[in-house]
C-alpha positions in Angstrom: 30.8 -12.3 10.1 27.9 -11.5 7.9 28.1 -12.6 4.3 27.6 -9.6 2.0 26.1 -10.2 -1.4 26.5 -8.5 -4.8 24.8 -8.9 -8.1 26.3 -11.6 -10.4 25.0 -9.8 -13.5 26.9 -6.5 -13.1 28.5 -5.2 -16.3 30.4 -1.9 -16.4 28.6 -1.0 -19.6 25.2 -1.1 -17.8 23.9 2.4 -17.1 23.1 3.4 -13.5 19.3 3.6 -13.1 16.8 5.2 -10.8 14.1 3.0 -9.3 10.8 3.3 -7.6 9.6 0.5 -5.3 5.9 0.4 -4.5 5.2 -1.6 -1.3 1.9 -3.0 -0.3 0.8 -5.0 2.7 0.4 -8.3 0.9 -2.0 -11.1 0.2 -2.2 -14.9 0.3 -1.2 -16.7 -2.9 -4.6 -18.5 -3.1 -7.9 -18.5 -1.3 -7.4 -21.7 0.7 -6.4 -22.4 4.3 -2.8 -23.4 3.7 -1.9 -20.2 1.8 -3.8 -18.0 4.2 -2.0 -19.7 7.1 1.4 -18.9 5.6 0.3 -15.3 5.0 -1.0 -14.8 8.5 2.0 -16.4 10.1 4.2 -13.8 8.4 1.9 -10.8 8.9 0.9 -11.5 12.5 4.4 -12.6 13.4 5.7 -9.0 12.7 6.5 -7.3 16.0 5.4 -4.0 14.4 1.9 -5.4 13.9 1.3 -7.1 17.2 3.2 -5.5 20.1 2.9 -8.3 22.6 6.0 -10.0 24.2 7.2 -12.5 21.7 7.1 -15.7 23.8 3.5 -15.0 24.8 2.4 -14.0 21.4 4.0 -17.0 19.7 2.0 -19.3 21.9 -1.3 -17.5 21.1 -0.5 -17.2 17.4 0.6 -20.8 16.7 -1.4 -22.4 19.4 -4.8 -20.8 18.6 -5.0 -18.2 15.8 -3.2 -20.2 13.1 -5.3 -23.2 14.0 -8.7 -21.6 13.6 -8.5 -18.4 11.6 -7.0 -19.5 8.2 -10.1 -21.6 7.3 -12.5 -18.8 8.1 -10.4 -16.1 6.3 -10.0 -18.4 3.3 -13.7 -18.6 2.9 -13.8 -14.7 2.9 -11.0 -14.5 0.4 -12.9 -16.9 -1.9 -15.8 -14.5 -2.0 -13.7 -11.7 -3.6 -11.1 -13.7 -5.6 -10.9 -13.0 -9.3 -9.7 -15.1 -12.3 -6.5 -13.0 -12.2 -5.9 -13.6 -8.5 -6.2 -11.5 -5.4 -7.7 -8.1 -6.1 -4.9 -6.4 -4.1 -2.2 -8.2 -6.1 -4.0 -7.4 -9.4 -4.4 -3.7 -8.7 -0.9 -3.3 -7.3 0.7 -4.8 -10.4 -1.6 -2.5 -12.5 -0.6 0.5 -10.5 3.0 -0.3 -11.0 2.6 -0.6 -14.8 0.5 2.5 -15.1 2.9 4.5 -13.0 5.8 3.5 -15.2 3.9 4.8 -18.2 2.8 8.0 -16.5 6.4 8.8 -15.5 7.6 8.1 -19.0 5.0 10.5 -20.4 6.6 13.1 -18.1 10.0 12.4 -19.5 11.3 10.4 -16.6 13.3 7.2 -17.1 12.5 5.3 -13.9 12.4 1.6 -13.2 9.1 0.9 -11.3 8.5 -2.3 -9.4 6.0 -3.5 -6.8 6.5 -5.8 -3.8 4.5 -7.1 -0.9 5.6 -6.8 2.8 3.9 -10.2 3.4 3.7 -12.8 0.7 4.9 -12.6 -2.9 6.6 -11.0 -4.6 8.7 -10.3 -1.5 10.5 -7.1 -0.8 13.9 -9.0 -0.8 13.3 -10.7 -4.2 12.2 -7.4 -5.9 15.1 -5.5 -4.4 17.5 -8.1 -5.9 15.9 -7.7 -9.3 16.3 -4.0 -9.1 20.0 -4.5 -8.2 20.5 -6.7 -11.2 19.2 -3.9 -13.4 21.8 -1.6 -11.8 19.4 0.5 -9.9 21.7 2.7 -7.8 19.1 5.3 -6.7 16.0 3.9 -5.1 12.8 5.6 -3.9 10.6 3.5 -1.7 6.9 4.3 -1.7 4.8 2.4 0.8 1.3 2.5 -0.5 -0.1 3.6 2.9 -1.3 7.3 2.7 -1.4 7.5 6.5 1.8 6.6 8.3 1.8 3.9 11.0 4.5 1.9 12.6 2.6 -1.2 11.8 2.6 -0.6 8.1 5.0 2.1 6.8 7.7 1.4 9.4 7.3 -2.3 9.0 8.0 -1.8 5.2 11.2 0.1 6.1 12.2 -2.8 8.4 12.0 -5.3 5.5 13.9 -3.0 3.2 16.8 -2.7 5.7 16.7 -6.4 6.6 17.6 -7.1 3.0 19.9 -4.2 2.3 22.0 -4.9 5.4 23.3 -8.0 3.6 24.4 -6.1 0.5 27.9 -5.1 -0.3 27.0 -2.2 -2.7 24.1 -0.2 -1.4 21.9 2.1 -3.5 21.2 5.7 -2.6 17.9 5.5 -0.7 15.0 7.7 -0.2 11.6 6.9 1.4 8.2 8.4 1.2 6.8 8.6 4.8 3.1 9.1 3.7 0.8 11.3 1.6 -2.3 11.7 3.7 -2.8 15.4 2.9 -1.0 15.4 -0.5 -3.3 17.5 -2.7 -3.3 15.2 -5.8 -4.2 12.2 -3.6 -7.1 14.2 -2.0 -8.3 15.3 -5.4 -8.2 11.7 -6.7 -10.4 10.7 -3.8 -12.8 13.6 -4.6 -13.0 12.5 -8.2 -13.7 8.9 -7.2 -16.5 9.9 -4.8 -18.1 12.4 -7.0 -18.2 9.9 -9.9 -20.2 7.6 -7.7 -22.7 10.4 -6.9 -23.1 11.4 -10.6 -26.6 10.0 -11.0 -28.3 10.3 -7.6 -26.2 12.8 -5.6 -24.7 12.5 -2.1 -26.0 10.0 0.5 -27.7 10.8 3.8 -24.4 9.9 5.5 -20.9 9.4 4.1 -18.9 6.9 6.3 -15.2 7.4 5.9 -13.7 4.1 7.2 -10.0 3.5 7.9 -8.3 0.3 9.1 -8.1 0.2 12.9 -5.2 0.0 15.3 -5.0 -0.8 18.9 -5.7 2.4 20.9 -2.5 1.7 22.8 -0.5 2.6 19.7 -2.0 6.0 19.6 -1.2 6.6 23.2 2.4 5.5 22.6 2.8 8.2 19.9 1.8 6.6 16.6 0.5 9.4 14.4 -1.9 7.2 12.3 -5.1 8.3 14.0 -4.4 12.0 13.6 -3.4 11.5 9.9 -6.7 9.6 9.2 -8.7 12.5 10.7 -6.7 15.0 8.6 -7.4 13.1 5.4 -11.1 12.8 6.3 -11.4 16.5 7.1 -9.9 17.5 3.8 -12.0 15.0 1.8 -15.2 16.2 3.4 -14.3 19.8 2.9 -13.6 19.3 -0.8 -16.8 17.4 -1.2 -18.7 20.3 0.5 -20.4 18.1 3.1 -21.4 19.5 6.4 -20.1 17.8 9.6 -23.4 16.2 10.5 -23.4 14.2 7.2 -19.9 12.7 7.7 -18.9 9.9 10.0 -15.3 8.7 10.5 -14.9 5.2 11.8 -12.3 2.4 12.1 -12.6 -1.3 10.9 -10.9 -4.7 11.2 -10.5 -5.2 14.9 -8.5 -8.2 16.2 -8.7 -9.5 19.7 -10.4 -8.0 22.8 -8.2 -5.0 23.3 -9.7 -1.5 22.8 -9.0 -0.3 19.3 -9.5 3.1 17.6 -13.1 4.2 17.8 -15.9 4.4 16.7 -15.9 1.0 15.1 -17.3 0.8 11.5 -19.5 -2.2 12.0 -21.2 -0.7 15.1 -21.5 2.6 13.3 -23.3 1.1 10.4 -25.7 -0.8 12.7 -26.4 2.4 14.6 -27.1 4.4 11.4 -29.5 1.7 10.3 -31.4 1.7 13.6 -31.6 5.5 13.6 -33.5 5.6 10.4 -30.8 6.8 8.0 -31.9 5.9 4.5 -28.8 5.8 2.4 -25.2 5.3 3.5 -22.1 5.4 1.3 -18.8 4.1 2.6 -15.4 5.1 1.3 -12.0 3.8 2.5 -9.3 6.3 1.9 -6.6 4.4 3.8 -6.7 1.6 1.2 -5.4 2.6 -2.3 -6.4 -0.8 -3.8 -9.4 -2.9 -3.1 -8.8 -5.9 -0.9 -10.4 -8.3 1.6 -11.0 -5.4 4.1 -12.9 -3.3 1.5 -14.6 -5.8 -0.8 -15.6 -8.4 1.9 -15.6 -6.6 5.2 -17.3 -3.4 3.9 -19.0 -4.1 0.6 -20.5 -7.4 1.7 -20.5 -7.6 5.5 -21.0 -3.9 6.0 -23.9 -3.8 3.6 -25.6 -6.8 5.5 -25.0 -5.0 8.8 -26.6 -1.8 7.7 -29.6 -3.3 5.9 -30.3 -5.7 8.7 -30.4 -2.8 11.2 -33.1 -1.1 9.2 -31.1 1.0 6.6 -32.6 1.2 3.1 -29.7 1.7 0.7 -26.0 1.0 1.0 -23.3 1.9 -1.5 -19.6 1.0 -1.3 -17.3 3.5 -3.2 -14.4 1.5 -4.7 -10.8 2.3 -3.8 -8.6 4.4 -6.0 -7.3 1.3 -7.8 -6.3 2.2 -11.4 -8.2 5.5 -11.5 -6.2 7.9 -13.8 -6.3 10.7 -11.1 -4.6 8.4 -8.6 -1.9 7.3 -11.1 -1.3 10.9 -11.8 -1.1 11.6 -8.1 1.5 8.8 -7.7 3.5 10.2 -10.6 3.5 13.7 -8.9 4.6 12.2 -5.6 7.4 10.3 -7.2 8.5 13.3 -9.3 8.6 15.4 -6.1 10.8 12.9 -4.3 13.3 12.1 -7.0 14.2 15.7 -7.5 17.9 16.2 -8.1 18.4 12.7 -9.3 19.4 12.1 -13.0 16.2 10.6 -14.5 16.6 11.4 -18.2 15.2 8.9 -20.7 17.7 6.6 -22.4 17.2 8.4 -25.7 18.1 11.7 -24.1 21.2 10.1 -22.6 22.2 8.7 -26.0 21.8 12.1 -27.7 24.0 13.6 -25.1 26.8 11.1 -25.7 25.6 8.7 -23.0 26.4 5.5 -25.0 29.9 6.6 -25.9 30.6 7.5 -22.2 29.4 4.0 -21.1 31.7 2.4 -23.6 34.7 4.4 -22.4 33.9 3.6 -18.8 33.7 -0.1 -19.6 37.0 -0.1 -21.5 38.7 1.8 -18.7 37.4 -0.7 -16.1 38.6 -3.7 -18.2 42.0 -2.2 -18.6 42.2 -1.9 -14.8 41.4 -5.5 -14.2 37.6 -5.7 -14.1 36.2 -9.2 -14.9 34.2 -7.9 -17.8 
């Protein structure tokens, strides 16, 4: 028999709340091998991420990868680490705080929290915090614009893994993705145009997305198609002709064939072909992280320049850009439609406090603990 849990802080006088949970992939706690090993063990141990028979993959993961890769990855994390911690964690917290403010400015009383699919704060721990605040309506927003089973669906798995243990479940809605959501595209356009303010567009704009094994595409994962759709809309809004835009995929793992063309090979080929200036933007990442700051901004630059290119520019992710926070607020507002999301002051002016007191007194009279 499963053991179902409930909050120990529940009070009948506590108002029911609507919550928004932002979910990111995750990051190690520190830029050293031990922390990276723990992170990789959880991340690469996810069957959504690596679709290899478990017994075989466990031998490879624990017998080889976790013995060699953590030290190398830790050195890369150290190159991008900040005084506040991992850039991904810093920006995700900031996005959560700014989104709460943006929703408040729109008159929406919504609890906003952020969690990591891998690492801390975990999805389970943040869900319990929201339960303790009596969040009975929850919108889950995975911060992956383009849907994939390895990211978005994996986040859903973690949500249900925790909720299946709860006695009292919240009303639940999920955002599947926002790859062609107009405010998101406009935020990307603003970010790119701001970087071109002084010297104009580059000879080539490389639009780089995180890669996936090609096998996932053939099995029906829509990620590749959604990446191309995002890139088409971004290029069209920027007014760039097809010959000046290149879409590529980064972050390969192992020897299997992944989505192509590969970003590192693309940058090398552009450098060898005599292209003078290349700008790279990564629309699949809404916050800068190892894959953008180290793999693209550092390694990508070195690859392009070493191959003969003259100038390389990395365009930062959306991060805390006001247009992106506004886009997130619009996305949330769209998906909480029909839920009661009045601010507490509006509830009080409508007699909300008195109603809560009556409900509490009624519950106590019927035998409630408090």
